[in-house]
C-alpha positions in Angstrom: 95.3 106.9 33.5 94.0 106.3 37.0 90.9 104.1 37.6 87.8 106.0 38.7 86.6 105.2 42.1 83.3 103.6 42.8 80.4 104.8 45.3 82.4 103.4 48.4 85.4 105.9 47.3 87.6 102.2 46.8 88.9 101.8 43.5 87.5 98.7 41.9 89.2 95.6 42.2 91.2 97.0 45.4 89.3 95.1 47.7 89.7 91.7 46.2 93.3 91.9 46.1 93.6 93.3 49.7 91.5 89.9 50.5 94.0 87.7 48.7 97.2 89.3 50.8 95.5 88.7 53.8 94.5 84.7 52.9 98.4 84.7 51.6 99.5 86.1 55.0 97.3 83.7 57.3 98.4 80.4 54.8 102.2 81.8 55.5 101.3 81.7 59.4 99.9 78.4 59.2 102.7 76.7 57.3 105.1 78.1 59.3 103.0 76.8 62.3 103.0 73.7 60.7 106.9 73.5 60.4 107.4 74.7 63.8 104.6 73.6 66.2 106.2 74.6 69.5 107.1 78.4 67.7 105.3 81.4 69.7 101.7 82.2 68.3 102.0 85.7 69.5 98.7 85.4 71.0 95.5 83.0 71.6 93.6 81.7 75.0 96.4 79.7 76.2 98.9 82.4 75.9 96.6 85.4 77.6 96.2 82.7 80.5 99.4 82.0 81.0 100.3 86.0 81.2 96.9 86.5 83.5 98.9 83.5 85.6 102.3 84.8 85.9 101.1 88.3 87.0 99.6 86.4 89.9 102.9 84.9 90.5 104.3 88.3 90.3 102.2 90.2 92.6 103.0 87.3 95.2 106.5 87.6 94.4 108.0 90.8 93.4 105.3 92.5 94.6 106.4 91.8 97.9 110.2 92.8 97.0 108.4 96.2 95.9 106.8 96.3 99.3 109.9 96.0 101.3 110.3 100.1 101.6 107.4 99.8 104.1 108.7 96.5 105.9 111.9 98.9 106.2 110.0 101.6 107.7 108.4 99.8 110.4 111.7 98.2 111.2 113.5 100.8 111.3 110.6 103.0 113.7 109.3 99.7 115.6 110.4 96.2 115.2 114.2 96.5 114.8 115.2 99.9 116.5 118.5 98.7 117.9 120.1 98.2 114.0 121.0 101.1 111.7 119.1 101.6 108.4 122.1 100.1 106.6 121.8 96.6 108.2 118.2 97.1 107.8 118.4 97.6 104.1 120.6 94.6 103.7 117.3 92.6 104.3 115.7 93.5 101.1 119.2 93.9 99.2 120.1 90.5 99.9 116.0 89.5 99.3 116.6 90.8 95.4 120.5 89.3 95.1 119.2 86.0 95.8 116.6 86.1 93.5 118.4 87.9 91.0 121.6 85.2 91.3 119.3 82.2 91.1 117.7 83.4 88.3 119.4 81.3 85.5 119.6 78.1 87.7 116.1 78.5 88.0 115.4 78.7 84.6 117.0 75.7 83.4 115.1 74.1 86.4 111.9 75.7 85.3 112.8 74.4 81.6 113.6 70.7 82.7 110.2 70.6 85.0 107.9 72.6 83.7 105.5 74.7 85.4 102.7 71.9 86.3 105.2 71.1 89.5 107.6 73.9 89.4 104.9 76.9 90.2 102.8 74.9 93.1 106.2 74.0 94.6 107.4 77.6 94.5 104.2 78.9 96.3 104.4 76.2 98.8 107.9 77.8 100.0 107.2 81.7 99.2 103.8 81.2 101.6 105.8 79.2 104.1 108.6 81.8 104.2 105.9 84.5 104.8 104.5 82.4 107.7 108.2 82.1 109.1 108.3 85.9 108.8 105.1 86.0 110.8 106.4 84.8 113.9 109.8 86.4 113.8 110.3 88.5 117.0 111.5 92.3 117.6 114.9 93.0 117.7 116.3 89.7 116.2 117.4 90.5 112.7 118.4 86.9 112.0 115.4 85.7 111.6 114.1 88.2 108.8 117.0 87.5 106.8 116.6 83.8 107.4 112.9 83.7 106.3 112.4 87.2 104.3 115.9 87.3 102.5 117.1 83.4 102.2 113.7 81.5 102.3 111.5 83.6 100.5 114.3 84.3 97.9 114.5 80.7 97.2 111.2 80.0 96.5 109.9 83.3 94.6 113.0 82.8 92.0 112.0 79.6 90.9 108.9 81.1 89.6 109.0 84.8 88.9 112.1 84.9 86.3 111.1 81.7 84.7 107.6 83.4 83.7 109.7 86.1 81.9 111.4 83.3 80.1 108.4 81.5 79.2 106.5 84.2 77.9 109.1 84.5 75.1 107.8 81.0 74.1 104.8 82.2 73.7 104.9 85.9 72.2 107.3 87.9 69.7 105.9 91.1 68.8 103.9 91.7 71.5 106.4 90.2 74.1 106.8 93.7 75.5 103.5 93.8 76.2 103.1 90.8 77.9 105.9 91.5 80.0 104.2 94.8 80.7 101.5 93.2 82.2 103.9 90.7 84.5 105.4 93.6 85.5 102.0 95.0 86.4 101.4 92.4 89.2 104.4 93.1 91.3 103.6 97.0 91.0 100.1 96.0 92.4 101.6 94.4 95.2 103.7 96.9 95.6 101.0 99.2 96.1 98.5 96.6 98.3 100.9 95.5 100.5 102.1 98.7 102.0 99.0 100.0 102.5 97.7 96.7 104.2 100.6 97.4 106.2 99.8 100.7 107.8 96.3 99.8 108.0 96.5 96.4 110.1 99.5 96.5 111.6 98.1 99.1 114.3 94.9 96.8 114.7 95.7 92.8 114.5 99.8 93.1 114.7 102.7 92.3 112.5 102.3 88.7 112.8 98.5 88.3 111.5 99.2 91.0 108.8 101.8 88.9 107.1 100.2 85.6 107.6 97.0 87.6 105.8 100.0 88.6 103.2 100.9 84.7 102.9 97.2 83.5 102.5 96.8 85.9 100.0 100.0 84.8 98.4 98.7 80.9 98.5 95.7 82.0 96.1 97.7 83.6 93.5 99.9 80.5 92.9 97.1 78.4 93.0 95.6 80.1 90.5 98.7 80.5 88.6 99.2 76.5 88.9 95.9 76.4 86.4 96.6 79.0 84.3 100.1 79.1 83.2 100.8 76.9 80.3 104.2 75.2 78.8 104.5 76.1 75.1 107.8 74.4 74.2 108.3 70.6 75.4 110.9 70.2 78.6 114.6 69.1 78.2 116.9 67.7 80.2 118.6 69.9 83.2 122.1 71.3 81.2 125.6 71.1 82.7 126.2 74.2 84.7 128.6 75.8 81.9 125.4 76.3 79.8 123.2 77.8 82.5 124.6 80.9 81.7 125.4 82.0 78.4 128.8 83.6 79.1 129.6 83.8 75.4 126.8 86.5 75.1 129.7 88.9 76.9 131.6 88.5 73.1 128.7 90.6 71.7 129.3 94.2 72.0 125.7 95.1 71.9 124.8 92.8 75.0 127.7 93.7 76.9 127.0 97.4 76.9 123.0 96.6 77.9 124.3 94.6 80.4 126.7 97.2 82.1 123.8 99.5 81.7 121.4 97.6 83.4 123.9 97.1 86.1 124.7 100.6 86.8 120.9 101.4 86.7 120.3 98.9 89.4 122.5 100.6 91.6 120.2 103.5 91.6 116.3 101.9 90.5 115.6 100.1 93.8 116.8 103.5 96.2 113.7 105.5 96.0 111.7 102.0 96.3 113.6 101.5 100.2 114.2 105.4 100.9 111.7 107.7 99.5 109.2 107.1 102.7 112.0 107.1 105.1 113.4 110.5 103.7 109.8 111.8 104.2 109.7 110.6 108.0 113.1 112.6 108.6 111.8 115.7 106.7 108.0 115.7 108.4 107.6 113.6 111.2 104.3 112.4 111.5 102.7 113.4 108.5 99.6 111.4 107.2 101.2 111.2 103.7 104.2 109.4 105.0 103.0 105.9 104.4 101.7 106.2 101.0 104.8 107.6 98.8 105.4 103.8 98.3 102.4 103.1 96.7 102.1 106.2 95.0 105.0 105.4 93.3 104.0 101.8 92.5 100.6 103.0 91.4 102.2 105.0 89.1 104.9 102.1 87.7 101.8 100.2 86.6 101.1 102.3 83.4 104.6 102.9 83.3 105.2 99.3 83.1 102.5 98.7 80.4 102.4 101.8 77.9 105.9 101.1 76.9 105.2 97.5 75.6 102.9 99.6 73.4 105.3 102.4 72.7 107.9 99.7 72.0 106.1 97.8 69.2 106.3 101.7 67.3 109.6 103.4 68.4 111.8 100.5 69.5 112.6 99.0 72.9 116.2 100.1 72.8 114.7 103.8 72.6 112.2 103.1 75.1 114.0 102.2 77.8 117.0 104.5 77.3 114.8 107.5 76.8 112.6 106.7 80.1 115.6 106.2 82.2 116.9 109.3 81.3 113.9 111.3 82.3 114.0 109.5 85.6 117.4 110.4 86.1 116.8 113.6 85.6 113.7 113.5 87.6 116.0 112.3 90.7 117.8 115.8 90.7 115.1 117.6 89.6 112.3 116.7 92.2 113.7 114.5 95.2 117.1 116.4 95.7 116.0 120.0 95.4 113.1 119.5 97.9 111.4 116.9 100.6 108.3 119.1 101.1 105.1 116.8 100.4 104.3 118.3 96.9 107.8 117.3 95.5 107.9 114.3 97.1 104.5 113.3 95.5 105.3 114.4 92.5 108.3 112.6 92.3 106.8 109.2 93.4 104.3 109.6 91.0 106.4 110.9 88.2 109.7 108.4 88.9 107.4 105.3 89.0 105.9 106.0 85.7 109.5 106.4 84.1 111.8 103.7 86.0 108.7 101.1 85.0 109.7 100.5 81.6 113.2 99.6 82.5 111.9 96.3 84.7 109.0 95.5 81.9 111.1 96.6 78.4 115.3 95.7 79.3 114.1 92.0 79.6 112.6 92.0 76.4 115.9 94.1 74.9 117.8 91.1 75.9 115.4 88.8 74.3 115.6 90.8 70.7 119.5 90.1 70.7 119.2 86.4 71.6 118.7 83.3 69.7 115.0 81.9 71.4 116.8 78.9 72.3 119.4 81.0 74.3 116.4 83.7 75.7 116.6 81.9 79.3 120.1 81.4 79.6 120.9 85.1 78.4 118.0 86.5 81.0 119.3 84.5 83.6 122.8 85.4 82.9 121.7 89.4 82.8 120.2 89.5 86.3 123.0 87.0 87.6 125.0 89.7 86.6 122.8 92.5 88.2 122.9 90.7 91.5 125.9 92.2 92.7 124.8 95.7 91.9 121.7 94.9 94.0 123.9 93.6 96.9 125.6 96.7 97.1 123.7 99.4 95.7 120.8 100.1 98.3 123.5 99.3 101.3 125.6 101.5 100.1 123.0 104.5 99.7 122.4 103.4 103.3 126.0 104.4 104.4 125.2 108.0 103.6 121.9 108.1 106.2 124.0 106.2 109.1 122.6 109.8 110.7 119.1 110.2 109.1 119.2 114.0 108.5 118.1 115.8 105.2 121.5 116.9 104.1 122.7 113.3 104.6 120.0 112.1 102.2 120.8 114.7 99.5 124.1 112.5 99.4 122.0 109.2 99.1 119.9 111.2 96.2 123.1 112.1 94.7 124.6 109.5 94.8 121.5 107.5 92.9 121.3 109.7 90.1 125.0 109.9 89.2 124.8 106.0 88.8 121.2 106.4 86.9 122.8 108.6 84.5 125.8 106.2 84.0 123.4 103.0 83.5 121.3 105.3 80.7 124.7 105.9 79.2 125.9 102.5 78.7 122.4 101.7 76.9 122.4 104.6 75.1 125.7 103.3 73.5 124.0 99.8 72.9 121.1 101.7 71.2 123.5 103.1 68.9 125.7 100.0 68.3 122.4 98.1 67.1 120.9 101.2 65.1 123.7 103.8 64.0 120.8 106.2 62.9 119.7 108.4 65.9 116.1 108.6 65.2 115.3 105.2 63.6 113.4 102.8 65.2 115.9 100.7 67.9 
């Protein structure tokens, strides 16, 4: 016979039982922390201050990468008019390629040196690269390659990608959420820098505009140097054979995930690089042309944070493949069908929202299927594997628009959509391998 509830609506004794269970959970957590003092606390002041610092670093590094579409538009129209769109796109492609390729090495350097020295050192190199970019001359594209592609990437890769691995030392279940905040930094940079370029270049010129970027980036790294904290003790620099966990490719789930990321990267950056240029071709002189990239990056903010919360409920793999599927459909449904202003605005907003989860949750998928001591190596190996797709994707897309017409842009968009669908299929296969039940959390 059931016991009657008291006036508060609870069964007598139930509150006491719940309090005891909560106390036991807290004691178990304390014991685990004592057994492994360097394990992820999954929260706390130092953990969230690290998220704040890494977000600022992402703003100054990957924010500049996200803003390359605005640089490309300026180069195509004003600064590097002697060169084709394909060659100009290689500046941004090489920038991301080097960052991805060096991700594993930078992670090992970060583990052996720690953030105390590497974050300020990275900030100095990145700031110096931007100052060098500010004094480059028109029609001298090798100067942009040296400063923006090579020097900037060498500095940025030593802070941005190790920050992802560092968050895995501070968080467990909240890791996708924390990585979402890190990704926000890059998205905000993709909003702020293009708008500043469109407003400042006509008034103070390209050189001083980029110098202002350099001072902003220096400030971000200064704050990050004080707020980013190390959780696990430093360890010796490993031999080269251990920088990348090549054995991970023997795991079918990881292999399918890596292939999905590789094909997805072929397509994901093309809207960032070319949506503004396609608008310029279709509607020259439109006052919205300089803002499509900012719209895309603005809507990618909720697209990078909210999926972290969704992933906790439905699973990381589900979040990534479903969002990529929708992003693939959007390429065909909105960008391919029309270059009218309402279409491009809707596409920029929606694509930003649904492509965002790839950048914030896909690294968390890699972490989920990796031993914690190999998270850094596997993340580095994944990004290095994707580097070849990055160096090929946007330049190959640029080949379609040697002659910039709406028909040629549609060929570029078709290529992007097909590659995006293939990437989605591989990631879905990895998800089914991890959890065969279609509607289960995975």
